[in-house]
All heavy atoms as an XYZ file, in Angstrom:
923
protein
N     -13.168      7.206     14.549
C     -14.393      7.369     13.973
C     -14.943      8.869     14.055
O     -15.833      9.249     13.322
C     -15.441      6.409     14.498
C     -15.901      6.585     15.858
S     -16.949      5.155     16.228
C     -17.749      5.768     17.651
N     -14.268      9.607     14.921
C     -14.679     11.004     15.116
C     -13.710     11.957     14.390
O     -13.817     13.170     14.593
C     -14.829     11.363     16.629
C     -15.805     10.553     17.310
C     -15.417      9.690     18.394
C     -17.106     10.552     16.986
C     -16.335      8.903     19.063
C     -18.064      9.807     17.641
C     -17.715      8.957     18.697
N     -12.762     11.417     13.695
C     -11.827     12.209     12.998
C     -10.669     12.708     13.853
O      -9.878     13.543     13.347
N     -10.518     12.186     14.979
C      -9.429     12.652     15.914
C      -8.125     12.087     15.329
O      -8.093     10.980     14.762
C      -9.573     12.146     17.294
C     -10.813     12.729     17.970
O     -11.103     13.977     17.699
N     -11.530     11.975     18.742
N      -7.045     12.787     15.474
C      -5.805     12.271     15.028
C      -4.693     12.561     16.137
O      -4.632     13.590     16.647
C      -5.356     13.049     13.745
S      -3.828     12.380     13.018
N      -3.959     11.468     16.443
C      -3.015     11.513     17.425
C      -1.696     10.901     16.985
O      -1.696      9.980     16.116
C      -3.397     10.714     18.696
C      -4.773     11.135     19.192
C      -5.906     10.460     18.843
C      -4.856     12.223     20.079
C      -7.127     10.822     19.290
C      -6.050     12.573     20.577
C      -7.227     11.895     20.242
N      -0.580     11.391     17.508
C       0.674     10.657     17.265
C       0.917      9.808     18.475
O       0.802     10.187     19.567
C       1.846     11.660     17.149
C       3.174     11.018     17.267
C       3.635     10.115     16.303
C       3.997     11.268     18.367
C       4.841      9.492     16.451
C       5.217     10.618     18.478
C       5.685      9.768     17.555
N       1.173      8.532     18.146
C       1.515      7.580     19.269
C       2.743      6.860     18.966
O       2.879      6.185     17.908
C       0.302      6.576     19.421
C       0.533      5.619     20.501
N       0.302      5.929     21.831
C       0.888      4.356     20.486
C       0.584      4.849     22.571
N       0.898      3.883     21.765
N       3.687      6.935     19.865
C       4.928      6.211     19.621
C       4.935      4.834     20.266
O       4.365      4.679     21.393
C       6.086      7.061     20.269
C       7.444      6.446     20.031
C       8.496      7.375     20.625
C       9.907      6.813     20.372
N      10.985      7.790     20.644
N       5.448      3.845     19.559
C       5.508      2.515     20.132
C       4.502      1.559     19.540
O       3.922      1.766     18.514
N       4.216      0.536     20.344
C       3.248     -0.489     19.916
C       1.882     -0.026     20.107
O       1.550      0.649     21.149
C       3.499     -1.780     20.709
C       4.887     -2.332     20.432
C       2.489     -2.868     20.353
C       5.353     -3.439     21.401
N       1.007     -0.310     19.187
C      -0.394      0.161     19.245
C      -1.302     -0.870     18.604
O      -0.841     -1.734     17.848
C      -0.580      1.540     18.578
C       0.143      1.640     17.304
C      -0.408      1.147     16.118
C       1.447      2.118     17.253
C       0.340      1.215     14.923
C       2.163      2.226     16.041
C       1.557      1.747     14.842
O       2.261      1.841     13.710
N      -2.605     -0.724     18.889
C      -3.601     -1.536     18.238
C      -4.829     -0.766     18.127
O      -5.016      0.304     18.724
C      -3.815     -2.881     19.024
O      -4.350     -2.542     20.308
N      -5.766     -1.215     17.323
C      -7.051     -0.517     17.138
C      -8.058     -1.458     16.589
O      -7.882     -2.691     16.470
N      -9.213     -0.873     16.306
C     -10.349     -1.608     15.743
C     -10.687     -1.131     14.380
O      -9.920     -0.281     13.815
C     -11.530     -1.678     16.661
C     -12.084     -0.280     16.943
O     -11.769      0.673     16.208
O     -12.863     -0.194     17.925
N     -11.842     -1.465     13.834
C     -12.251     -0.984     12.520
C     -12.579      0.529     12.451
O     -12.850      1.049     11.383
C     -13.394     -1.825     11.990
C     -14.647     -1.733     12.828
O     -14.535     -1.337     13.985
O     -15.746     -2.042     12.341
N     -12.557      1.177     13.558
C     -12.843      2.599     13.571
C     -11.504      3.431     13.636
O     -11.618      4.666     13.787
C     -13.690      3.018     14.817
C     -15.135      2.525     14.662
O     -15.699      2.660     13.587
N     -15.620      1.893     15.675
N     -10.441      2.781     13.533
C      -9.109      3.445     13.679
C      -8.299      3.203     12.399
O      -8.150      2.120     11.989
C      -8.354      2.956     14.909
C      -9.156      3.334     16.161
C      -6.997      3.601     14.940
C      -8.592      2.750     17.489
N      -7.782      4.279     11.837
C      -6.942      4.223     10.673
C      -5.486      4.569     11.093
O      -5.305      5.527     11.886
C      -7.352      5.183      9.648
C      -8.710      4.853      9.065
C      -9.873      5.522      9.587
C      -8.923      3.948      8.100
C     -11.155      5.236      9.152
C     -10.216      3.644      7.587
C     -11.287      4.274      8.160
O     -12.522      3.975      7.673
N      -4.547      3.815     10.631
C      -3.184      4.004     11.007
C      -2.447      4.597      9.721
O      -2.533      4.035      8.699
C      -2.506      2.715     11.411
C      -3.108      2.089     12.675
C      -4.050      1.117     12.642
C      -2.737      2.582     13.927
C      -4.608      0.587     13.727
C      -3.255      2.039     15.053
C      -4.165      1.078     14.992
N      -1.692      5.625      9.989
C      -0.804      6.226      9.007
C       0.582      5.948      9.545
O       1.038      6.501     10.507
C      -1.031      7.754      8.804
C      -2.470      8.032      8.435
C      -3.387      8.385      9.365
C      -2.851      7.967      7.102
C      -4.724      8.720      8.964
C      -4.139      8.289      6.698
C      -5.064      8.613      7.638
N       1.300      5.019      8.902
C       2.576      4.547      9.366
C       3.677      5.040      8.418
O       3.598      4.848      7.212
C       2.578      3.014      9.579
C       1.457      2.589     10.511
C       3.938      2.509      9.975
C       1.200      1.088     10.543
N       4.762      5.673      8.992
C       5.886      6.024      8.248
C       7.102      5.964      9.150
O       7.215      6.769     10.087
C       5.709      7.421      7.726
C       6.830      7.852      6.806
O       8.000      7.484      6.970
N       6.531      8.651      5.764
N       7.977      5.065      8.951
C       9.173      4.853      9.748
C      10.350      5.683      9.226
O      11.439      5.612      9.805
C       9.592      3.372      9.795
C       8.543      2.540     10.482
O       7.876      3.028     11.419
O       8.438      1.316     10.102
N      10.159      6.516      8.244
C      11.249      7.264      7.647
C      11.297      8.684      8.119
O      12.231      9.428      7.782
C      11.160      7.262      6.154
C      11.294      5.823      5.644
C      11.220      5.771      4.075
O      11.296      6.793      3.433
O      10.972      4.634      3.549
N      10.328      9.185      8.936
C      10.344     10.507      9.414
C      10.434     10.500     10.939
O      10.085      9.509     11.576
C       9.118     11.365      8.942
C       7.841     10.741      9.384
C       9.147     11.488      7.371
C       6.576     11.594      9.005
N      10.844     11.672     11.523
C      11.017     11.749     13.005
C       9.725     11.858     13.693
O       8.639     12.173     13.132
C      11.900     12.944     13.290
O      11.155     14.183     13.148
N       9.758     11.653     15.033
C       8.596     11.783     15.880
C       8.068     13.247     15.776
O       6.871     13.450     15.835
C       8.929     11.398     17.292
C       9.173      9.977     17.488
O       8.893      9.138     16.539
O       9.650      9.571     18.562
N       8.988     14.203     15.773
C       8.556     15.616     15.662
C       7.752     15.866     14.385
O       6.783     16.540     14.358
C       9.685     16.583     15.788
S      10.436     16.742     17.413
N       8.258     15.325     13.288
C       7.562     15.487     12.019
C       6.272     14.775     12.021
O       5.276     15.333     11.489
C       8.487     15.000     10.865
C       9.743     15.801     10.736
C      10.833     15.064     10.024
O      10.907     13.856      9.885
N      11.901     15.875      9.623
N       6.102     13.635     12.677
C       4.895     12.935     12.766
C       3.885     13.766     13.614
O       2.715     13.844     13.294
C       5.094     11.571     13.373
C       5.835     10.633     12.546
C       6.145      9.285     13.207
C       6.961      8.413     12.331
N       7.327      7.145     13.036
N       4.431     14.370     14.690
C       3.512     15.204     15.538
C       3.023     16.412     14.734
O       1.773     16.773     14.848
C       4.286     15.626     16.753
C       3.514     16.432     17.788
C       2.297     15.654     18.313
C       4.483     16.775     18.955
N       3.889     17.019     13.948
C       3.418     18.204     13.087
C       2.301     17.722     12.133
O       1.278     18.387     12.013
C       4.650     18.690     12.284
C       4.327     19.965     11.606
C       4.731     21.221     12.119
C       3.703     20.018     10.362
C       4.448     22.400     11.509
C       3.344     21.188      9.679
C       3.773     22.376     10.261
N       2.554     16.607     11.395
C       1.538     16.074     10.497
C       0.282     15.753     11.157
O      -0.848     16.099     10.699
C       2.134     14.907      9.687
C       3.273     15.453      8.837
C       1.047     14.211      8.802
C       4.156     14.336      8.209
N       0.298     15.056     12.308
C      -0.879     14.684     13.075
C      -1.671     15.946     13.513
O      -2.891     16.009     13.427
C      -0.557     13.813     14.320
N      -0.950     16.972     13.829
C      -1.603     18.289     14.212
C      -2.308     18.878     13.023
O      -3.446     19.427     13.163
C      -0.598     19.212     14.820
O      -0.034     18.771     16.004
N      -1.672     18.804     11.901
C      -2.283     19.347     10.651
C      -3.574     18.557     10.305
O      -4.612     19.149      9.985
C      -1.313     19.295      9.508
O      -1.929     19.747      8.338
N      -3.501     17.233     10.423
C      -4.661     16.423     10.127
C      -5.779     16.712     11.193
O      -6.943     16.846     10.780
C      -4.309     14.917     10.152
C      -3.370     14.536      8.984
C      -5.571     14.037     10.141
C      -2.772     13.255      9.011
N      -5.411     16.813     12.407
C      -6.405     17.078     13.490
C      -7.063     18.417     13.239
O      -8.295     18.523     13.380
C      -5.758     17.060     14.870
C      -6.737     17.292     15.990
C      -6.151     17.057     17.385
N      -4.899     17.794     17.561
C      -3.748     17.184     17.778
N      -3.643     15.877     17.730
N      -2.635     17.883     17.911
N      -6.370     19.431     12.766
C      -6.982     20.683     12.433
C      -8.045     20.587     11.331
O      -9.006     21.275     11.378
C      -5.871     21.749     12.019
C      -6.398     23.078     11.814
C      -5.323     24.114     11.703
C      -5.923     25.431     11.322
N      -5.818     26.426     12.336
N      -7.759     19.739     10.385
C      -8.688     19.569      9.261
C      -9.932     18.721      9.583
O     -10.962     18.849      8.957
C      -7.927     18.902      8.073
C      -6.858     19.776      7.493
C      -7.309     21.161      7.127
O      -8.348     21.362      6.490
N      -6.515     22.183      7.579
N      -9.828     17.907     10.610
C     -10.965     17.016     10.969
C     -11.699     17.466     12.237
O     -12.802     16.981     12.417
C     -10.478     15.616     11.142
O      -9.500     15.570     12.257
C      -9.912     15.034      9.911
N     -11.188     18.427     12.946
C     -11.814     18.840     14.217
C     -13.236     19.368     13.989
O     -13.532     20.196     13.099
C     -10.949     19.997     14.798
C     -11.461     20.355     16.205
C     -10.537     21.396     16.807
C     -11.084     21.769     18.172
N     -10.205     22.717     18.847
N     -14.153     18.791     14.807
C     -15.546     19.158     14.884
C     -16.278     18.911     13.506
O     -17.366     19.437     13.296
C     -15.759     20.647     15.253
C     -15.194     20.922     16.605
O     -15.270     20.121     17.536
N     -14.592     22.172     16.744
N     -15.744     18.049     12.637
C     -16.395     17.749     11.370
C     -17.121     16.418     11.429
O     -17.964     16.143     10.585
C     -15.448     17.799     10.268
C     -14.910     19.192      9.930
C     -14.003     19.216      8.703
C     -13.487     20.566      8.442
N     -12.543     20.612      7.366
N     -16.756     15.589     12.411
C     -17.364     14.253     12.467
C     -17.944     13.955     13.865
O     -17.502     14.585     14.855
C     -16.197     13.191     12.191
C     -15.623     13.456     10.774
C     -14.477     14.145     10.586
C     -16.251     12.887      9.676
C     -13.975     14.377      9.315
C     -15.760     13.092      8.381
C     -14.639     13.836      8.247
N     -18.877     13.016     13.860
C     -19.556     12.706     15.105
C     -20.008     11.232     14.997
O     -19.765     10.560     14.024
C     -20.819     13.622     15.233
O     -21.725     13.365     14.210
N     -20.779     10.801     16.024
C     -21.247      9.395     16.003
C     -22.169      9.235     14.761
O     -22.139      8.182     14.122
C     -22.000      9.058     17.259
C     -22.403      7.610     17.393
C     -21.387      6.677     17.694
C     -23.651      7.241     17.118
C     -21.759      5.373     17.763
C     -23.971      5.878     17.181
C     -23.051      4.931     17.476
O     -23.345      3.643     17.576
N     -22.947     10.211     14.464
C     -23.868     10.172     13.317
C     -23.169     10.389     11.984
O     -23.675      9.956     10.946
N     -22.063     11.054     11.950
C     -21.278     11.298     10.707
C     -19.817     10.882     11.003
O     -18.986     11.715     11.352
C     -21.383     12.845     10.355
C     -20.653     13.065      9.012
C     -20.736     14.553      8.655
C     -19.936     14.736      7.367
N     -19.596     16.078      7.177
N     -19.547      9.599     10.881
C     -18.241      9.091     11.277
C     -17.230      9.214     10.127
O     -17.565      9.196      8.988
C     -18.419      7.611     11.684
C     -19.294      7.456     12.899
C     -19.340      5.990     13.305
O     -18.783      5.073     12.698
N     -20.140      5.720     14.361
N     -16.009      9.398     10.551
C     -14.830      9.465      9.638
C     -14.588      8.010      9.166
O     -14.371      7.095      9.922
C     -13.655      9.946     10.401
C     -12.408     10.218      9.594
C     -12.253     11.399      8.884
C     -11.449      9.171      9.499
C     -11.068     11.613      8.156
C     -10.296      9.433      8.721
C     -10.122     10.580      8.044
N     -14.631      7.892      7.836
C     -14.402      6.580      7.166
C     -13.359      6.707      6.083
O     -12.812      7.796      5.775
C     -15.697      6.086      6.588
C     -16.769      5.793      7.633
C     -16.302      4.631      8.444
N     -17.346      4.279      9.458
C     -17.050      3.810     10.652
N     -15.783      3.610     10.941
N     -17.996      3.490     11.495
N     -13.029      5.590      5.437
C     -11.950      5.510      4.469
C     -12.137      6.659      3.350
O     -11.164      7.213      2.978
C     -11.863      4.165      3.847
C     -10.653      3.968      2.895
C      -9.385      4.157      3.667
O      -9.101      3.520      4.677
N      -8.504      5.006      3.173
N     -13.342      6.782      2.789
C     -13.459      7.874      1.802
C     -13.060      9.224      2.286
O     -12.455      9.995      1.576
C     -14.995      7.793      1.393
C     -15.366      6.409      1.764
C     -14.608      6.030      2.938
N     -13.316      9.468      3.595
C     -12.932     10.801      4.201
C     -11.382     10.848      4.257
O     -10.796     11.872      3.988
C     -13.562     10.903      5.585
C     -15.009     10.830      5.590
O     -15.612      9.872      6.153
N     -15.707     11.805      4.990
N     -10.781      9.725      4.644
C      -9.262      9.671      4.683
C      -8.722      9.958      3.339
O      -7.684     10.636      3.174
C      -8.820      8.411      5.275
N      -9.360      9.320      2.304
C      -8.797      9.447      0.950
C      -8.905     10.888      0.434
O      -8.111     11.379     -0.354
C      -9.632      8.576     -0.029
C      -9.385      7.133      0.248
O      -8.452      6.729      0.960
N     -10.232      6.284     -0.272
N      -9.918     11.637      0.887
C     -10.103     12.996      0.501
C      -9.453     14.022      1.372
O      -9.474     15.220      1.092
C     -11.613     13.304      0.437
C     -12.349     12.486     -0.650
C     -11.919     12.799     -2.011
O     -11.704     13.928     -2.380
O     -11.798     11.838     -2.824
N      -8.889     13.630      2.504
C      -8.328     14.470      3.488
C      -7.145     15.321      2.884
O      -6.249     14.750      2.242
C      -7.841     13.682      4.693
C      -7.241     14.523      5.846
C      -8.332     15.368      6.482
C      -6.565     13.578      6.823
N      -7.096     16.577      3.133
C      -6.015     17.402      2.683
C      -5.379     18.004      3.944
O      -5.957     18.813      4.611
C      -6.468     18.486      1.787
C      -6.971     17.978      0.493
C      -7.382     19.055     -0.477
C      -7.841     18.487     -1.781
N      -8.207     19.428     -2.718
N      -4.171     17.582      4.271
C      -3.407     18.144      5.310
C      -2.487     19.154      4.811
O      -1.811     18.949      3.771
C      -2.552     17.051      6.079
N      -2.485     20.400      5.346
C      -1.677     21.443      4.879
C      -0.281     21.407      5.542
O      -0.217     21.563      6.764
C      -2.394     22.841      5.128
C      -3.629     22.895      4.281
C      -4.850     22.586      4.880
C      -3.617     23.277      2.940
C      -6.066     22.644      4.120
C      -4.767     23.271      2.202
C      -5.999     22.975      2.808
O      -7.164     23.028      2.046
N       0.740     21.159      4.719
C       2.079     20.988      5.211
C       2.984     21.945      4.552
O       2.762     22.335      3.401
C       2.510     19.568      4.984
C       1.644     18.465      5.641
C       2.148     17.104      5.205
C       1.724     18.599      7.149
N       4.068     22.379      5.165
C       4.974     23.295      4.607
C       5.812     22.639      3.488
O       6.121     21.466      3.530
C       5.945     23.723      5.765
C       5.814     22.579      6.727
C       4.468     22.006      6.598
N       6.166     23.463      2.469
C       7.006     23.011      1.423
C       8.201     23.938      1.327
O       8.207     25.048      1.763
C       6.290     22.959      0.091
C       5.670     24.306     -0.286
C       5.141     21.848      0.060
C       5.126     24.393     -1.714
N       9.302     23.390      0.748
C      10.489     24.178      0.579
C      10.494     24.845     -0.782
O       9.544     24.724     -1.561
C      11.746     23.305      0.786
C      11.839     22.136     -0.227
O      11.326     22.192     -1.308
N      12.585     21.116      0.132
N      11.616     25.484     -1.101
C      11.658     26.296     -2.344
C      11.612     25.354     -3.591
O      11.305     25.811     -4.735
C      12.904     27.127     -2.427
C      14.244     26.422     -2.294
C      14.602     26.035     -0.820
O      13.976     26.529      0.071
O      15.591     25.290     -0.644
N      11.865     24.053     -3.389
C      11.730     23.118     -4.504
C      10.362     22.441     -4.660
O      10.187     21.547     -5.473
C      12.791     22.007     -4.344
C      14.203     22.508     -4.324
O      14.495     23.534     -5.110
N      15.095     21.937     -3.542
N       9.421     22.934     -3.804
C       8.108     22.310     -3.838
C       7.964     21.027     -3.156
O       6.940     20.309     -3.276
N       8.995     20.610     -2.404
C       8.943     19.337     -1.681
C       8.558     19.597     -0.197
O       8.711     20.706      0.310
C      10.363     18.692     -1.676
C      10.860     18.443     -3.099
C      12.355     18.188     -3.086
O      13.085     18.718     -2.193
O      12.767     17.514     -4.032
N       8.005     18.571      0.450
C       7.701     18.761      1.817
C       8.904     19.162      2.635
O       9.997     18.656      2.468
C       7.151     17.429      2.372
C       5.743     16.974      1.993
C       5.389     15.660      2.559
C       4.752     18.021      2.392
N       8.678     20.168      3.520
C       9.791     20.740      4.265
C       9.856     20.104      5.648
O       9.349     20.636      6.649
C       9.602     22.255      4.385
C      10.923     22.916      4.900
O      11.695     22.318      5.550
N      10.980     24.174      4.594
N      10.426     18.931      5.708
C      10.556     18.149      6.927
C      11.430     18.869      7.941
O      11.230     18.811      9.150
C      11.056     16.740      6.668
C      10.020     15.909      6.011
C      10.159     15.586      4.643
C       8.917     15.409      6.670
C       9.238     14.840      3.957
C       7.953     14.657      6.038
C       8.137     14.379      4.680
N      12.423     19.651      7.454
C      13.316     20.420      8.305
C      12.451     21.489      9.102
O      12.617     21.592     10.292
C      14.373     21.118      7.490
C      15.346     21.996      8.271
C      16.349     21.467      8.994
C      15.169     23.348      8.213
C      17.212     22.238      9.696
C      16.052     24.175      9.003
C      17.043     23.622      9.614
O      17.951     24.440     10.396
N      11.573     22.171      8.432
C      10.727     23.123      9.108
C       9.838     22.520     10.165
O       9.749     22.954     11.263
C       9.846     23.933      8.019
C       8.903     24.803      8.678
C       9.268     26.144      9.016
C       7.611     24.457      9.055
C       8.364     26.992      9.663
C       6.692     25.331      9.645
C       7.099     26.593      9.977
N       9.194     21.365      9.730
C       8.309     20.629     10.670
C       9.089     20.270     11.963
O       8.588     20.441     13.054
C       7.753     19.344     10.018
C       6.823     19.623      8.924
S       6.191     18.049      8.306
C       6.371     18.265      6.555
N      10.317     19.710     11.814
C      11.144     19.326     12.931
C      11.466     20.522     13.804
O      11.231     20.475     15.056
C      12.402     18.692     12.388
C      13.440     18.267     13.441
C      13.085     16.922     14.033
O      12.295     16.150     13.434
N      13.600     16.642     15.171
N      11.851     21.627     13.209
C      12.292     22.769     14.066
C      11.124     23.478     14.634
O      11.242     24.014     15.728
C      13.107     23.765     13.181
C      14.498     23.184     12.870
O      14.990     22.423     13.640
N      15.058     23.539     11.738
N       9.970     23.476     14.004
C       8.816     24.067     14.480
C       8.336     23.403     15.794
O       8.035     24.034     16.819
C       7.609     24.083     13.511
C       6.407     24.760     13.991
C       6.236     26.149     13.820
C       5.361     24.057     14.566
C       5.107     26.752     14.277
C       4.196     24.678     15.022
C       4.058     26.012     14.868
N       8.293     22.065     15.777
C       7.861     21.279     16.936
C       8.879     21.432     18.049
O       8.493     21.650     19.197
C       7.641     19.816     16.589
C       6.426     19.654     15.638
C       7.376     18.974     17.813
C       5.061     20.183     16.178
N      10.121     21.462     17.718
C      11.171     21.647     18.781
C      10.996     23.006     19.449
O      11.161     23.162     20.668
C      12.549     21.515     18.156
C      12.945     20.116     17.778
C      13.295     19.341     18.941
C      13.866     17.998     18.539
N      14.080     17.087     19.640
N      10.697     24.081     18.655
C      10.556     25.388     19.222
C       9.274     25.398     20.121
O       9.310     26.057     21.211
C      10.336     26.393     18.067
N       8.197     24.769     19.680
C       7.024     24.753     20.502
C       7.308     24.023     21.870
O       6.884     24.418     22.919
C       5.821     24.089     19.753
C       4.646     23.839     20.705
C       5.365     24.957     18.542
N       8.066     22.914     21.720
C       8.437     22.164     22.968
C       9.185     23.098     23.910
O       8.948     23.080     25.169
C       9.259     20.955     22.582
C       8.446     19.871     22.040
C       9.359     18.680     21.624
O      10.628     18.830     21.438
O       8.833     17.543     21.437
N      10.112     23.870     23.423
C      10.896     24.793     24.271
C      10.040     25.832     24.903
O      10.224     26.129     26.122
C      12.009     25.430     23.429
C      13.168     24.485     23.100
C      14.220     25.127     22.297
C      15.276     24.144     21.889
N      16.356     24.761     21.082
N       9.099     26.340     24.148
C       8.168     27.366     24.777
C       7.298     26.740     25.817
O       7.079     27.429     26.831
C       7.295     27.953     23.600
C       7.986     28.887     22.643
C       7.026     29.266     21.467
C       8.494     30.129     23.333
N       6.835     25.589     25.612
C       5.992     24.936     26.598
C       6.819     24.607     27.876
O       6.390     24.858     28.994
C       5.376     23.635     26.049
C       4.751     22.820     27.175
C       4.379     23.934     25.004
N       8.078     24.161     27.706
C       8.922     23.890     28.841
C       9.168     25.199     29.634
O       9.081     25.218     30.873
C      10.219     23.247     28.445
C       9.993     21.745     27.959
C      11.276     23.263     29.559
C      11.136     21.167     27.232
N       9.456     26.265     28.897
C       9.661     27.577     29.574
C       8.465     27.990     30.307
O       8.565     28.439     31.480
C       9.986     28.649     28.475
C      10.175     30.007     28.979
C      10.367     31.021     27.956
C      10.394     32.405     28.528
N      10.248     33.448     27.467
N       7.269     27.874     29.761
C       6.020     28.208     30.486
C       5.800     27.352     31.756
O       5.365     27.897     32.775
C       4.843     28.100     29.534
C       4.744     29.268     28.524
O       5.479     30.268     28.675
O       3.991     29.179     27.552
N       6.090     26.061     31.636
C       5.951     25.204     32.803
C       6.914     25.618     33.880
O       6.601     25.656     35.049
C       6.155     23.769     32.427
C       6.255     22.821     33.600
C       5.008     23.267     31.470
N       8.162     25.938     33.521
C       9.170     26.381     34.525
C       8.707     27.683     35.142
O       8.734     27.805     36.388
C      10.583     26.573     33.827
C      11.503     27.287     34.802
C      11.109     25.215     33.437
N       8.206     28.638     34.379
C       7.664     29.907     34.973
C       6.542     29.660     35.871
O       6.438     30.249     36.914
C       7.276     30.865     33.838
C       8.422     31.464     32.968
C       7.900     32.249     31.779
C       9.319     32.299     33.837
N       5.550     28.779     35.453
C       4.471     28.456     36.312
C       4.927     27.793     37.631
O       4.411     28.207     38.735
C       3.497     27.551     35.564
C       2.371     26.935     36.408
C       1.253     27.622     36.718
C       2.372     25.707     37.131
N       0.460     26.812     37.522
C       1.159     25.668     37.795
C       3.245     24.635     37.161
C       0.757     24.557     38.504
C       2.893     23.560     37.880
C       1.670     23.505     38.550
N       5.828     26.868     37.517
C       6.362     26.193     38.741
C       7.087     27.189     39.655
O       6.851     27.128     40.881
C       7.260     25.029     38.336
N       7.860     28.034     39.057
C       8.574     29.102     39.884
C       7.545     29.983     40.630
O       7.716     30.283     41.807
C       9.503     29.923     39.001
C      10.732     29.175     38.588
O      11.009     28.113     39.129
O      11.418     29.648     37.663
N       6.494     30.403     39.904
C       5.457     31.156     40.489
C       4.745     30.445     41.593
O       4.472     31.057     42.665
C       4.424     31.615     39.399
O       3.371     32.247     39.989
N       4.457     29.175     41.398
C       3.782     28.391     42.425
C       4.680     28.265     43.690
O       4.229     28.386     44.802
C       3.467     27.022     41.894
C       2.631     26.147     42.781
C       2.197     24.855     42.131
C       1.404     23.984     43.069
N       1.039     22.715     42.415
N       5.937     28.056     43.513
C       6.901     27.891     44.616
C       6.987     29.247     45.378
O       6.942     29.249     46.611
C       8.324     27.489     44.077
C       8.255     26.036     43.619
C       9.386     27.693     45.191
C       9.460     25.624     42.827
N       7.048     30.360     44.648
C       7.117     31.653     45.284
C       5.822     31.964     46.076
O       5.936     32.441     47.163
C       7.339     32.804     44.244
C       7.593     34.133     44.862
C       8.766     34.091     45.861
O       9.782     33.573     45.580
N       8.600     34.746     46.974
N       4.744     31.601     45.480
C       3.464     31.819     46.234
C       3.381     31.000     47.513
O       2.965     31.453     48.525
C       2.229     31.463     45.278
O       2.327     32.327     44.084
C       0.921     31.650     45.980
N       3.828     29.721     47.370
C       3.887     28.869     48.567
C       4.779     29.430     49.665
O       4.418     29.460     50.841
C       4.330     27.477     48.160
O       3.413     26.971     47.164
C       4.331     26.525     49.358
N       5.922     29.929     49.290
C       6.869     30.551     50.234
C       6.249     31.765     50.875
O       6.415     31.958     52.084
C       8.191     30.899     49.533
C       9.087     29.750     49.196
C      10.360     30.185     48.485
C      11.235     29.068     48.109
N      12.472     29.515     47.446
N       5.540     32.564     50.068
C       4.962     33.777     50.657
C       3.874     33.447     51.682
O       3.784     34.005     52.696
C       4.287     34.623     49.478
O       5.310     34.964     48.536
C       3.636     35.866     50.038
N       3.053     32.392     51.380
C       1.981     31.977     52.221
C       2.558     31.467     53.526
O       2.103     31.720     54.674
C       1.084     30.962     51.572
C       0.297     31.567     50.483
C       0.133     30.244     52.624
C      -0.449     30.633     49.540
N       3.619     30.605     53.406
C       4.286     30.109     54.616
C       4.891     31.147     55.446
O       4.769     31.154     56.697
C       5.313     28.987     54.174
C       4.592     27.769     53.598
C       6.214     28.639     55.395
C       5.556     26.711     52.998
N       5.523     32.120     54.840
C       6.161     33.248     55.552
C       5.115     34.007     56.339
O       5.329     34.458     57.471
C       6.892     34.145     54.595
N       3.930     34.216     55.784
C       2.896     34.992     56.451
C       2.319     34.212     57.590
O       2.002     34.775     58.640
C       1.672     35.255     55.458
C       2.016     36.314     54.411
C       0.788     36.571     53.584
N       1.173     37.439     52.467
C       0.511     37.559     51.365
N      -0.585     36.871     51.176
N       0.873     38.387     50.385
N       2.219     32.892     57.460
C       1.711     32.094     58.565
C       2.737     31.971     59.724
O       2.376     31.846     60.842
C       1.342     30.653     58.130
C       0.134     30.646     57.216
C      -0.300     29.251     56.868
C      -1.619     29.329     56.107
N      -2.279     28.080     55.953
N       4.043     32.072     59.345
C       5.057     31.998     60.404
C       5.239     33.340     61.121
O       5.796     33.352     62.210
C       6.374     31.641     59.760
C       6.414     30.262     59.083
S       6.420     28.965     60.237
C       7.862     28.149     59.787
N       4.746     34.434     60.478
C       4.967     35.747     61.119
C       3.985     36.062     62.200
O       3.021     35.495     62.436
C       4.914     36.767     59.999
């Protein structure tokens, strides 16, 4: 009802304030890309007083990449999300390494 959009894998349920966009023909990465595009279009536009409803869903325009033939570029969506995942994993590894090094430094100082 607030225009939030999430990708959820697996079994789910909802109430009359939740709209489901179901497509079993595209990958989870592609669904995540599309959900992110929808979320960008609805962010901060709806509230308890101005709820997201079916007419809003019907008018929603999600901006998605197209290929040279003018068709949705699912290949790009897939690879983009995979690249973002790799960057996030890299950042988490760097953060964890930094935390481990800081801990070792603190322990070494206390032992000295």
